[in-house]
The first five atom37 places (N, CA, C, CB, O) and aatype in JSON, in Angstrom:
{
  "aatype": [20, 20, 20, 20, 20, 20, 20, 20, 20, 20, 20, 20, 20, 20, 20, 20, 20, 20, 20, 20, 20, 20, 20, 20, 20, 20, 20, 20, 20, 20, 20, 20, 20, 20, 20, 20, 20, 20, 20, 20, 20, 20, 20, 20, 20, 20, 20, 20, 20, 20, 20, 20, 20, 20, 20, 20, 20, 20, 20, 20, 20, 20, 20, 20, 20, 20, 20, 20, 20, 20, 20, 20, 20, 20, 20, 20, 20, 20, 20, 20, 20, 20, 20, 20, 20, 20, 20, 20, 20, 20, 20, 20, 20, 20, 20, 20, 20, 20, 20, 20, 20, 20, 20, 20, 20, 20, 20, 20, 20, 20, 20, 20, 20, 20, 20, 20, 20, 20, 20, 20],
  "atom_mask": [
    [1, 1, 1, 1, 1],
    [1, 1, 1, 1, 1],
    [1, 1, 1, 1, 1],
    [1, 1, 1, 1, 1],
    [1, 1, 1, 1, 1],
    [1, 1, 1, 1, 1],
    [1, 1, 1, 1, 1],
    [1, 1, 1, 1, 1],
    [1, 1, 1, 1, 1],
    [1, 1, 1, 1, 1],
    [1, 1, 1, 1, 1],
    [1, 1, 1, 1, 1],
    [1, 1, 1, 1, 1],
    [1, 1, 1, 1, 1],
    [1, 1, 1, 1, 1],
    [1, 1, 1, 1, 1],
    [1, 1, 1, 1, 1],
    [1, 1, 1, 1, 1],
    [1, 1, 1, 1, 1],
    [1, 1, 1, 1, 1],
    [1, 1, 1, 1, 1],
    [1, 1, 1, 1, 1],
    [1, 1, 1, 1, 1],
    [1, 1, 1, 1, 1],
    [1, 1, 1, 1, 1],
    [1, 1, 1, 1, 1],
    [1, 1, 1, 1, 1],
    [1, 1, 1, 1, 1],
    [1, 1, 1, 1, 1],
    [1, 1, 1, 1, 1],
    [1, 1, 1, 1, 1],
    [1, 1, 1, 1, 1],
    [1, 1, 1, 1, 1],
    [1, 1, 1, 1, 1],
    [1, 1, 1, 1, 1],
    [1, 1, 1, 1, 1],
    [1, 1, 1, 1, 1],
    [1, 1, 1, 1, 1],
    [1, 1, 1, 1, 1],
    [1, 1, 1, 1, 1],
    [1, 1, 1, 1, 1],
    [1, 1, 1, 1, 1],
    [1, 1, 1, 1, 1],
    [1, 1, 1, 1, 1],
    [1, 1, 1, 1, 1],
    [1, 1, 1, 1, 1],
    [1, 1, 1, 1, 1],
    [1, 1, 1, 1, 1],
    [1, 1, 1, 1, 1],
    [1, 1, 1, 1, 1],
    [1, 1, 1, 1, 1],
    [1, 1, 1, 1, 1],
    [1, 1, 1, 1, 1],
    [1, 1, 1, 1, 1],
    [1, 1, 1, 1, 1],
    [1, 1, 1, 1, 1],
    [1, 1, 1, 1, 1],
    [1, 1, 1, 1, 1],
    [1, 1, 1, 1, 1],
    [1, 1, 1, 1, 1],
    [1, 1, 1, 1, 1],
    [1, 1, 1, 1, 1],
    [1, 1, 1, 1, 1],
    [1, 1, 1, 1, 1],
    [1, 1, 1, 1, 1],
    [1, 1, 1, 1, 1],
    [1, 1, 1, 1, 1],
    [1, 1, 1, 1, 1],
    [1, 1, 1, 1, 1],
    [1, 1, 1, 1, 1],
    [1, 1, 1, 1, 1],
    [1, 1, 1, 1, 1],
    [1, 1, 1, 1, 1],
    [1, 1, 1, 1, 1],
    [1, 1, 1, 1, 1],
    [1, 1, 1, 1, 1],
    [1, 1, 1, 1, 1],
    [1, 1, 1, 1, 1],
    [1, 1, 1, 1, 1],
    [1, 1, 1, 1, 1],
    [1, 1, 1, 1, 1],
    [1, 1, 1, 1, 1],
    [1, 1, 1, 1, 1],
    [1, 1, 1, 1, 1],
    [1, 1, 1, 1, 1],
    [1, 1, 1, 1, 1],
    [1, 1, 1, 1, 1],
    [1, 1, 1, 1, 1],
    [1, 1, 1, 1, 1],
    [1, 1, 1, 1, 1],
    [1, 1, 1, 1, 1],
    [1, 1, 1, 1, 1],
    [1, 1, 1, 1, 1],
    [1, 1, 1, 1, 1],
    [1, 1, 1, 1, 1],
    [1, 1, 1, 1, 1],
    [1, 1, 1, 1, 1],
    [1, 1, 1, 1, 1],
    [1, 1, 1, 1, 1],
    [1, 1, 1, 1, 1],
    [1, 1, 1, 1, 1],
    [1, 1, 1, 1, 1],
    [1, 1, 1, 1, 1],
    [1, 1, 1, 1, 1],
    [1, 1, 1, 1, 1],
    [1, 1, 1, 1, 1],
    [1, 1, 1, 1, 1],
    [1, 1, 1, 1, 1],
    [1, 1, 1, 1, 1],
    [1, 1, 1, 1, 1],
    [1, 1, 1, 1, 1],
    [1, 1, 1, 1, 1],
    [1, 1, 1, 1, 1],
    [1, 1, 1, 1, 1],
    [1, 1, 1, 1, 1],
    [1, 1, 1, 1, 1],
    [1, 1, 1, 1, 1],
    [1, 1, 1, 1, 1],
    [1, 1, 1, 1, 1],
    [1, 1, 1, 1, 1]
  ],
  "atom_positions": [
    [[0.93, -1.18, -0.2], [-0.01, -0.22, -0.27], [1.18, 1.35, -0.22], [-1.28, -0.5, 1.18], [2.26, 1.34, 0.36]],
    [[0.74, 2.27, -0.81], [1.36, 3.34, -0.97], [0.83, 4.07, 0.58], [0.95, 4.08, -2.5], [-0.14, 3.84, 1.3]],
    [[2.04, 5.06, 0.69], [1.7, 6.07, 1.38], [1.34, 7.15, 1.36], [2.14, 6.21, 1.79], [2.32, 7.88, 1.22]],
    [[0.11, 7.89, 1.44], [0.24, 9.08, 1.51], [1.05, 10.23, 1.05], [0.23, 9.07, 2.27], [1.68, 10.52, 2.07]],
    [[1.37, 10.98, 0.21], [2.11, 12.23, 0.05], [2.16, 12.76, 1.35], [1.51, 13.22, -0.94], [3.07, 12.6, 2.16]],
    [[0.81, 13.6, 1.53], [1.33, 14.54, 3.17], [0.48, 13.21, 4.38], [0.16, 16.98, 3.39], [0.17, 12.02, 4.42]],
    [[0.46, 14.33, 5.08], [0.31, 13.25, 6.62], [-0.5, 14.51, 7.27], [2.21, 12.63, 7.76], [0.0, 15.63, 7.16]],
    [[-1.62, 14.36, 7.87], [-2.43, 14.83, 8.68], [-1.75, 14.76, 10.56], [-3.82, 13.92, 8.28], [-1.7, 15.84, 11.15]],
    [[-1.42, 13.87, 11.09], [-1.34, 14.38, 12.4], [0.49, 13.19, 12.89], [-3.32, 13.93, 13.48], [1.07, 12.18, 12.48]],
    [[0.61, 13.96, 13.65], [1.9, 13.73, 14.45], [2.73, 12.77, 14.26], [1.72, 13.58, 15.62], [3.95, 12.93, 14.14]],
    [[1.89, 11.25, 14.21], [2.34, 9.63, 14.03], [2.48, 9.64, 12.57], [1.14, 8.35, 14.58], [3.53, 9.27, 12.04]],
    [[1.81, 9.9, 12.14], [2.16, 10.03, 10.44], [3.33, 10.91, 10.28], [0.86, 10.75, 9.48], [4.07, 10.38, 9.45]],
    [[3.85, 12.06, 10.71], [4.64, 12.81, 10.67], [5.54, 11.85, 10.73], [4.6, 13.8, 11.45], [5.61, 11.26, 9.66]],
    [[6.43, 11.35, 11.73], [7.41, 11.03, 12.5], [7.3, 9.1, 11.92], [7.06, 11.6, 14.37], [8.09, 8.33, 12.46]],
    [[6.71, 8.76, 11.3], [6.66, 7.66, 10.26], [7.81, 8.02, 9.39], [5.23, 7.57, 9.41], [8.4, 7.03, 8.97]],
    [[8.29, 9.15, 9.0], [9.05, 9.54, 8.13], [10.54, 9.12, 8.68], [8.77, 10.98, 7.86], [10.63, 9.68, 9.77]],
    [[11.72, 8.4, 8.44], [12.5, 8.58, 9.18], [13.7, 9.83, 8.97], [12.84, 7.39, 9.28], [14.79, 9.74, 9.54]],
    [[13.42, 10.79, 8.24], [14.5, 12.07, 7.35], [13.56, 13.24, 8.85], [13.9, 12.63, 4.61], [14.01, 14.16, 9.53]],
    [[12.44, 12.69, 8.81], [11.6, 13.76, 9.57], [12.11, 13.7, 11.25], [9.77, 13.37, 9.39], [12.72, 14.58, 11.85]],
    [[11.8, 12.76, 11.61], [12.85, 11.94, 12.85], [13.85, 12.24, 12.79], [13.1, 10.55, 12.94], [14.18, 12.76, 13.85]],
    [[15.02, 12.21, 11.72], [16.4, 13.13, 12.51], [16.17, 14.84, 12.34], [18.19, 12.69, 11.54], [16.93, 15.53, 13.02]],
    [[15.39, 15.4, 11.64], [14.59, 16.89, 11.87], [14.71, 16.88, 13.6], [12.57, 16.91, 11.16], [15.64, 17.39, 14.22]],
    [[13.77, 16.32, 14.08], [13.55, 16.47, 14.9], [14.25, 15.94, 16.21], [12.68, 16.34, 14.64], [13.73, 16.13, 17.31]],
    [[15.37, 15.32, 16.07], [16.67, 14.99, 16.49], [17.27, 15.87, 16.68], [17.33, 14.33, 15.86], [17.7, 16.04, 17.82]],
    [[17.51, 16.65, 15.82], [18.81, 17.72, 15.37], [17.96, 19.32, 16.43], [18.93, 18.05, 12.82], [18.67, 20.14, 17.0]],
    [[16.56, 19.38, 16.43], [16.22, 20.52, 16.5], [16.15, 20.09, 17.72], [15.23, 21.15, 15.76], [15.44, 20.94, 18.25]],
    [[16.55, 18.99, 18.86], [16.18, 18.72, 20.32], [17.09, 20.02, 21.22], [16.72, 16.88, 20.81], [16.89, 20.55, 22.31]],
    [[18.39, 20.25, 19.93], [19.16, 20.84, 20.76], [18.94, 22.42, 20.61], [20.54, 20.35, 20.52], [19.5, 23.12, 21.45]],
    [[18.31, 22.94, 19.79], [17.49, 24.28, 19.54], [17.18, 24.48, 18.25], [18.17, 25.51, 19.95], [16.99, 23.75, 17.28]],
    [[17.18, 26.16, 18.56], [16.46, 26.57, 16.83], [17.23, 25.95, 15.67], [16.53, 28.41, 16.4], [17.81, 24.91, 16.0]],
    [[17.39, 26.32, 14.38], [18.38, 25.84, 13.5], [17.24, 26.71, 11.99], [18.71, 23.64, 13.63], [16.03, 26.93, 11.92]],
    [[18.4, 26.97, 11.04], [17.59, 27.53, 9.61], [17.43, 25.98, 9.07], [18.69, 28.8, 8.3], [17.7, 24.83, 9.38]],
    [[16.8, 26.74, 8.06], [16.62, 25.4, 7.15], [18.27, 24.63, 6.82], [15.78, 25.98, 5.43], [18.65, 23.48, 7.09]],
    [[18.88, 25.57, 6.28], [20.25, 25.46, 5.6], [21.45, 24.16, 6.57], [20.96, 27.35, 5.64], [22.05, 23.11, 6.35]],
    [[21.26, 24.93, 7.46], [22.22, 23.62, 8.79], [21.11, 23.11, 8.75], [22.94, 23.97, 10.7], [21.29, 23.29, 9.95]],
    [[20.13, 22.66, 8.61], [19.09, 21.42, 8.79], [19.15, 20.28, 7.51], [17.43, 22.1, 8.85], [19.08, 19.05, 7.5]],
    [[19.31, 21.26, 6.5], [19.81, 20.48, 5.29], [21.32, 20.09, 4.62], [19.25, 21.13, 4.4], [21.47, 19.19, 3.79]],
    [[22.7, 21.16, 5.29], [23.49, 20.41, 5.08], [23.9, 19.03, 5.69], [24.16, 21.07, 5.07], [24.57, 18.19, 5.09]],
    [[23.27, 18.87, 7.41], [23.64, 18.22, 8.04], [22.82, 16.42, 7.83], [23.55, 19.07, 9.22], [23.37, 15.35, 8.07]],
    [[21.66, 16.62, 7.42], [21.11, 15.71, 6.54], [21.42, 14.85, 5.23], [20.38, 16.23, 6.31], [21.12, 13.72, 4.86]],
    [[22.19, 15.97, 4.66], [23.06, 15.72, 4.15], [21.49, 15.78, 2.36], [24.11, 14.17, 5.02], [21.54, 15.09, 1.34]],
    [[20.85, 16.42, 2.58], [19.7, 17.11, 1.56], [19.63, 18.04, 1.09], [18.73, 17.27, 1.81], [20.38, 18.91, 1.52]],
    [[18.72, 18.38, 0.0], [18.91, 19.86, -0.51], [18.3, 20.36, 0.1], [18.68, 20.32, -1.7], [17.64, 19.71, 0.91]],
    [[18.15, 22.35, 0.01], [17.44, 22.86, 1.31], [16.0, 22.58, 0.7], [17.78, 24.64, 1.83], [15.24, 22.0, 1.47]],
    [[15.37, 22.97, -0.91], [13.6, 22.27, -0.9], [13.0, 21.01, -0.07], [13.25, 21.71, -2.4], [11.96, 20.89, 0.56]],
    [[14.12, 20.07, -0.34], [13.89, 18.52, 0.63], [13.54, 18.81, 1.79], [15.15, 17.53, 0.91], [12.41, 18.5, 2.16]],
    [[14.86, 19.77, 3.03], [14.4, 19.74, 3.77], [12.77, 20.52, 4.53], [15.37, 19.81, 4.02], [11.91, 20.19, 5.35]],
    [[13.13, 21.94, 3.45], [11.72, 23.06, 3.51], [10.75, 21.57, 3.7], [11.26, 24.4, 1.57], [10.28, 21.26, 4.79]],
    [[10.59, 20.93, 2.77], [9.1, 20.45, 2.6], [9.29, 19.09, 4.06], [8.71, 19.66, 0.49], [8.19, 18.65, 4.4]],
    [[9.98, 18.74, 4.51], [9.79, 18.32, 5.17], [9.39, 18.65, 6.42], [10.33, 17.91, 5.01], [8.68, 18.15, 7.29]],
    [[10.42, 20.22, 6.21], [10.1, 21.12, 8.04], [8.22, 21.23, 7.65], [11.25, 23.65, 8.32], [7.38, 21.18, 8.55]],
    [[7.91, 21.36, 6.36], [6.13, 22.26, 6.13], [5.08, 21.02, 6.69], [5.56, 22.73, 3.87], [3.97, 21.22, 7.18]],
    [[5.64, 19.86, 6.51], [5.16, 18.55, 6.61], [5.13, 19.03, 8.69], [6.51, 16.98, 5.69], [4.25, 19.59, 9.35]],
    [[6.16, 18.6, 9.02], [5.99, 18.8, 10.84], [5.41, 20.29, 10.9], [7.78, 18.72, 11.92], [4.35, 20.35, 11.52]],
    [[5.75, 21.15, 10.54], [5.08, 22.49, 11.03], [3.45, 22.07, 10.69], [5.73, 24.07, 10.06], [2.73, 22.27, 11.68]],
    [[2.94, 21.7, 9.87], [1.52, 21.68, 9.45], [0.89, 20.66, 10.79], [1.33, 20.95, 7.66], [-0.34, 20.57, 10.71]],
    [[1.35, 20.09, 11.69], [0.76, 18.94, 12.29], [1.82, 19.59, 13.92], [1.17, 17.0, 11.26], [1.88, 18.98, 14.99]],
    [[2.27, 20.45, 13.71], [2.15, 20.71, 15.15], [3.27, 20.6, 15.96], [1.27, 19.92, 15.68], [3.26, 20.82, 17.18]],
    [[4.53, 20.18, 15.11], [5.26, 19.27, 15.76], [7.25, 20.19, 15.81], [4.99, 17.52, 14.67], [8.32, 19.94, 16.36]],
    [[6.69, 21.28, 14.87], [8.01, 22.18, 14.64], [6.92, 23.98, 14.72], [9.07, 21.64, 12.51], [5.71, 24.1, 14.89]],
    [[7.98, 25.08, 14.53], [7.58, 26.14, 14.75], [8.61, 26.66, 14.04], [7.31, 26.5, 16.01], [9.63, 26.01, 13.79]],
    [[8.38, 28.07, 13.6], [9.02, 28.82, 13.48], [8.89, 30.02, 13.18], [9.5, 28.48, 13.06], [7.88, 30.5, 12.65]],
    [[10.65, 31.07, 13.71], [10.12, 32.2, 13.64], [11.04, 32.87, 12.61], [9.98, 32.83, 14.97], [11.54, 32.17, 11.73]],
    [[11.34, 34.5, 12.68], [11.81, 35.03, 12.07], [12.6, 35.68, 12.76], [11.19, 35.46, 11.41], [12.28, 36.36, 13.73]],
    [[14.34, 35.45, 12.05], [15.21, 36.12, 12.68], [16.13, 36.66, 11.98], [15.67, 35.52, 13.51], [17.07, 35.97, 11.57]],
    [[16.03, 38.37, 11.64], [16.63, 38.37, 10.45], [16.27, 38.35, 9.75], [17.18, 37.9, 10.16], [15.07, 38.51, 9.55]],
    [[17.29, 38.09, 8.79], [17.0, 37.33, 7.37], [16.81, 35.55, 7.17], [18.32, 37.75, 6.45], [17.01, 34.9, 6.14]],
    [[16.48, 35.19, 8.16], [17.06, 34.18, 8.65], [15.24, 33.7, 8.88], [18.37, 34.45, 10.04], [14.47, 34.65, 9.09]],
    [[14.69, 32.42, 8.84], [13.66, 31.59, 9.7], [14.05, 30.66, 10.39], [12.73, 30.99, 9.06], [14.83, 30.04, 9.67]],
    [[14.0, 30.26, 11.22], [14.79, 29.69, 12.49], [13.44, 28.35, 13.16], [15.2, 31.4, 13.9], [12.68, 28.7, 14.06]],
    [[13.35, 26.95, 12.61], [13.27, 26.38, 13.19], [12.72, 25.71, 14.42], [13.69, 26.55, 13.02], [13.41, 24.69, 14.34]],
    [[12.17, 25.57, 15.21], [12.41, 24.67, 16.76], [11.18, 23.44, 17.03], [12.24, 25.99, 18.31], [10.11, 23.27, 16.44]],
    [[11.6, 22.92, 17.81], [10.64, 21.92, 18.27], [9.19, 22.34, 19.2], [11.54, 20.98, 19.1], [9.14, 22.85, 20.32]],
    [[8.32, 22.01, 18.48], [6.9, 22.46, 19.77], [6.33, 21.81, 20.38], [5.75, 23.0, 19.48], [5.53, 21.04, 19.85]],
    [[6.48, 21.84, 21.61], [6.72, 21.2, 22.65], [5.05, 20.38, 22.33], [7.14, 22.23, 24.15], [4.86, 19.22, 21.98]],
    [[4.36, 21.11, 22.51], [2.54, 20.35, 22.68], [2.02, 19.72, 21.6], [1.25, 21.45, 22.92], [0.95, 19.13, 21.47]],
    [[3.16, 19.97, 20.63], [2.81, 18.97, 19.17], [3.31, 17.71, 19.51], [3.61, 19.45, 17.62], [2.68, 16.77, 19.02]],
    [[4.48, 17.38, 20.34], [5.01, 16.44, 20.44], [4.28, 15.42, 21.77], [6.37, 16.92, 20.49], [4.67, 14.3, 22.12]],
    [[3.07, 16.28, 22.36], [2.22, 16.05, 23.76], [1.7, 14.75, 23.51], [0.93, 17.17, 24.13], [1.89, 13.81, 24.28]],
    [[1.04, 14.66, 22.47], [0.09, 12.77, 21.83], [1.5, 11.89, 21.64], [-1.11, 12.82, 19.53], [1.43, 10.96, 22.44]],
    [[2.67, 11.81, 20.93], [3.16, 10.96, 20.83], [3.88, 11.27, 22.07], [3.64, 10.7, 19.65], [4.79, 11.83, 21.45]],
    [[4.25, 11.38, 23.25], [4.62, 11.01, 24.13], [3.81, 10.57, 25.08], [5.25, 11.67, 24.39], [4.32, 9.64, 25.71]],
    [[2.33, 10.99, 25.58], [1.66, 9.79, 25.83], [1.04, 8.45, 25.25], [1.02, 10.14, 26.21], [0.54, 7.6, 25.99]],
    [[1.09, 8.34, 24.01], [0.68, 7.06, 23.55], [2.6, 6.12, 23.84], [-0.12, 7.28, 21.46], [2.64, 4.89, 23.73]],
    [[3.7, 6.78, 24.13], [4.87, 6.03, 23.7], [4.46, 6.33, 25.52], [6.49, 6.59, 22.44], [3.43, 5.67, 25.67]],
    [[4.58, 6.59, 26.04], [4.12, 6.58, 27.6], [3.73, 5.21, 28.13], [2.84, 7.53, 27.83], [4.42, 4.54, 28.9]],
    [[2.41, 4.83, 27.59], [1.74, 4.0, 28.36], [2.17, 2.23, 27.68], [0.0, 4.55, 28.26], [1.37, 1.3, 27.57]],
    [[3.35, 2.21, 27.4], [4.41, 1.08, 27.49], [5.07, 1.26, 28.65], [5.42, 1.02, 26.36], [5.54, 0.32, 29.28]],
    [[5.13, 2.04, 28.87], [6.07, 1.92, 30.3], [6.28, 0.62, 31.28], [5.47, 2.93, 31.28], [7.28, -0.05, 31.52]],
    [[4.74, 0.54, 31.83], [4.76, -0.72, 32.29], [5.37, -1.46, 32.12], [4.11, -1.21, 32.21], [6.13, -2.05, 32.89]],
    [[5.07, -1.69, 30.36], [5.66, -2.97, 29.82], [7.02, -2.93, 29.96], [5.34, -3.24, 28.43], [7.57, -3.89, 30.49]],
    [[7.86, -1.69, 29.45], [9.05, -1.82, 29.56], [9.72, -2.57, 30.6], [9.39, -0.82, 29.53], [10.41, -3.59, 30.52]],
    [[9.14, -1.44, 32.21], [9.69, -1.68, 33.43], [8.94, -3.12, 33.58], [9.4, -0.45, 34.61], [9.62, -3.58, 34.5]],
    [[8.04, -4.09, 33.31], [8.07, -5.25, 33.6], [9.44, -5.97, 32.75], [6.65, -5.77, 33.31], [10.28, -6.67, 33.32]],
    [[9.45, -5.81, 32.08], [10.33, -6.41, 30.91], [12.27, -6.6, 31.34], [10.07, -5.1, 29.44], [13.14, -7.46, 31.25]],
    [[12.08, -4.84, 31.95], [13.46, -4.91, 32.56], [13.5, -5.62, 33.74], [14.01, -3.63, 32.84], [14.58, -6.18, 33.92]],
    [[12.63, -5.79, 34.65], [12.91, -6.54, 36.49], [12.95, -8.45, 35.51], [10.58, -6.15, 38.37], [13.81, -9.33, 35.49]],
    [[12.09, -8.37, 35.09], [12.19, -10.03, 34.25], [13.6, -10.5, 33.92], [11.4, -10.04, 32.62], [14.13, -11.52, 34.38]],
    [[14.29, -9.41, 32.83], [16.03, -9.27, 32.96], [16.42, -9.6, 34.16], [16.68, -7.82, 32.76], [16.63, -10.67, 34.74]],
    [[16.5, -8.22, 34.49], [17.27, -8.43, 35.84], [16.67, -9.12, 36.54], [17.59, -7.4, 36.62], [16.52, -8.15, 37.28]],
    [[15.98, -10.15, 37.22], [15.88, -11.17, 37.83], [16.58, -12.14, 37.35], [14.81, -11.45, 37.97], [17.12, -12.82, 38.22]],
    [[16.87, -12.64, 35.57], [17.37, -14.01, 35.62], [18.91, -13.62, 35.35], [16.6, -15.12, 34.46], [19.78, -14.48, 35.38]],
    [[19.26, -11.93, 35.01], [20.43, -12.16, 35.78], [20.98, -12.19, 36.45], [20.86, -12.06, 35.8], [22.2, -12.34, 36.37]],
    [[20.16, -12.02, 37.64], [20.97, -12.77, 39.42], [21.18, -13.9, 39.19], [20.05, -12.9, 41.0], [22.13, -14.6, 39.53]],
    [[20.29, -14.14, 38.61], [19.57, -16.58, 38.3], [21.56, -16.9, 37.8], [17.42, -17.23, 35.41], [22.4, -17.54, 38.43]],
    [[21.7, -16.22, 36.58], [23.08, -16.49, 36.04], [24.18, -16.25, 36.99], [23.35, -15.67, 34.85], [25.25, -16.87, 37.0]],
    [[23.8, -15.17, 37.9], [25.53, -14.74, 38.97], [25.69, -16.02, 39.92], [25.4, -12.95, 40.38], [26.67, -16.69, 40.23]],
    [[24.2, -16.09, 40.3], [24.17, -16.66, 41.46], [24.62, -18.22, 40.69], [22.6, -16.42, 42.36], [25.62, -18.83, 41.07]],
    [[24.03, -18.57, 39.96], [24.43, -19.71, 39.19], [26.04, -19.96, 39.3], [23.97, -19.49, 37.69], [26.61, -21.01, 39.61]],
    [[26.64, -18.64, 38.92], [28.38, -18.89, 38.76], [28.61, -18.75, 40.03], [29.43, -17.81, 37.81], [29.24, -19.7, 40.48]],
    [[28.46, -18.27, 40.49], [29.24, -18.01, 41.99], [28.85, -19.74, 42.88], [28.25, -16.18, 43.09], [29.73, -19.99, 43.7]],
    [[28.1, -20.47, 42.84], [27.58, -22.08, 43.2], [28.78, -22.54, 42.46], [25.86, -22.77, 42.54], [29.31, -23.2, 43.36]],
    [[29.53, -22.63, 41.51], [29.68, -23.32, 40.52], [29.26, -24.06, 39.79], [30.14, -23.62, 40.59], [28.16, -23.84, 39.27]],
    [[30.26, -25.63, 39.42], [28.92, -26.45, 38.32], [28.71, -27.23, 39.0], [29.1, -27.17, 36.84], [29.54, -27.63, 39.82]],
    [[27.22, -27.81, 38.84], [26.71, -28.84, 39.8], [26.74, -30.7, 39.64], [25.28, -28.38, 39.87], [27.0, -30.86, 38.45]],
    [[26.64, -31.64, 40.07], [27.3, -32.98, 39.77], [26.46, -33.33, 38.38], [27.1, -34.24, 41.15], [25.24, -33.41, 38.4]],
    [[27.46, -33.6, 36.84], [26.99, -33.9, 35.86], [27.47, -32.81, 34.74], [25.62, -34.08, 36.12], [27.77, -32.99, 33.56]],
    [[27.44, -31.58, 35.55], [28.37, -30.77, 34.58], [29.25, -30.39, 34.11], [28.42, -30.28, 34.49], [29.54, -29.65, 33.17]],
    [[29.64, -30.87, 34.74], [31.55, -30.65, 34.69], [32.38, -31.18, 33.94], [32.31, -31.05, 35.74], [33.54, -31.52, 34.14]],
    [[31.39, -31.26, 32.6], [32.3, -32.21, 31.27], [32.6, -31.33, 29.78], [31.15, -33.77, 30.69], [33.2, -31.89, 28.85]]
  ]
}
């Protein structure tokens, strides 16, 4: 199934890997499109296209600064993504607890040494 050329919500917008890379770069602060394009190895029109999508769904904001337009993260737009991912916190917590228990069992087994019949 072909993907739609545009997107209407944050989840569709971040499904595109290059848009996620833009968001990662913007975590460090506002940046002009020329810097984003350079760091992503894409043309300025390509970067602008991704930024437009991110702006339309509210993940990125833009402001003028002299002759430049600076792009930055819009925390309110990221809230639905954060809340959805946060719903899996209990799953990960329980998974890490089980992994920790398994590691502790392995450590204890090593400290106790080989069992009868295990030393071949």
